Structures are given as C-alpha cells and as structure tokens.
C-alpha positions, 0 to 999 in steps of 0.5 A: 303077456296080455294080448292088446287086441283081446277083449273079454266081454260078452256081446249083448244078445237077444233071444227069439222064441218062435213057433214053426211048422218045421218038423223034419231034418230035410226041412231044417236043412232048408233054413240051415244056411240062413242061420249058419251064414248070418253073422248076427246069429250066435246060436239056434236050435229047433225042437221038433218034438215040441207041439209048437216046433219051437225055434230058439235063436240067440242073436246080436242086438242088431237082428230084428225078429221080423227079419227072421220070420220073413226069411223062414216064411220065404222058405215056405214055412209057418213062423210066428212069435210064441206068445208069452 
C-alpha cells in the first residue's frame, strides 16, 4: 500500500561556496546554531585545512547568499563568495 502523503521528489537546492577566516572548532561552534536552526540549509561543511577555509552550503532555493554572508559577518568572521 502506498502512502498518500509521501512524495518522492528532490527539492531544488543551490550550492554556495564561500571563503572564510574560520579556523578552529570553537569558531565553528559560534556559527553552528545558525546552520542547524535554519530550515533552508540542507547540508553544510567547512574545510579548515584549505587555505581559503572553504564553507560549502547546500540550501533550498529560497535562501539568499547575502543572508548567509551577513550572518557569518555578524559573528565577527570574514566571509565572501569564492571567485569562480
């Protein structure tokens, strides 16, 4: 029997790749709540071993990159779009 309320489709997402100055687990903890409490963020990761401390965020289509950058800067970190 199939469930009437179950839909098997992928929600459209977008990928943001950002350059930051976040380097330590303590600094990651300062931004973690924003990412984990946002219903628009599907997945996120931060590569602190990369020279640009790359932050990758997979989000639903209704989240704007400027909102993410603003939130990270509000926590006192550098953040900008990584050039293509």
